[in-house]
Structures are given as structure tokens and as C-alpha cells.
N, C-alpha and C positions, 0 to 999 in steps of 0.2 A: 387472193388467188394468184394473180399474176406474179407476185413476188415469190410464192411457193414454187411455181413452175420453173422460174429462173430463165436465164438466157439460153437459147433463143426462143423457147417455147411460150414465153409469156406474150409474145407478139400478137397472138390471136385475141387475147383478152384486151390488151391495150388498143389494138386496132378497132375492136368493136366499140370500146368506150369513146374513142376519138372520132369514130365515123358518125358524124352528126345525124345522118339520115336514119341509120339503124338505131342509134341511141335514142333519138327523138321519138322514133316509132315505138321503142320499148317503153319509154316514159308515158307516151299517149295510151298504150295498151294497159299499163298499170293503173293510170288515172281512170280509164274506162272500166276497170274491174277485172281485166284478164291477167292471167299469169304469163310470164315471159321466161323462156328457157334458152340457154347457151351451152353448147358442148365444146370443150377444148381437149385436144389430145396431146399428151406430152411425147417426148422422144422415145420413151419405152413402150408406147402404145396404150398407156393408161388414159382412159377417157374420164373427164371430170364434167359432170352435169350440174350446171348452176341454174337454179330456179328461183325466181322472185315472184311472190304472190302479194297482191294488195291485202292490207289488213281489213278484215270485215268488222264493222261496228259491233256486232254481237260478240265477237271474240274479245274485243277491247273491253267491253263491259264486264265480261266474265273474269278478266285478269285482275 
């Protein structure tokens, strides 16, 4: 995602990934079963909503 946005707009994605407090909080939320969302806006005003959801065991078994 960061690579697609390009300079300088990828900064928000990279900062989030490098911000240990926010990243660790997102990982803890996923481990706890909660979804995590991040919205990044590029220079043209297009908003990209990124959502990560933990895999549910029932879905894994169906695959």
C-alpha cells in the first residue's frame, strides 16, 4: 500500500508501521480477536481504508 501511494503520501502508512505503540496495539487487538482499521489519504484526496481481521477458526475449516 505504501509503495502504491508513493512519495510523500506513503509516510502515513510507514509511520504507523514504525510507531511501536500503535503497531503493537494493532497486533494485540488482532490477537484478541478484534479488527483493526487504518485510513490513509493521498495527495488527490483519495482515501484508502485498510482493514485487517483475524482469521476465525470456522472460516479456516471451511476453506
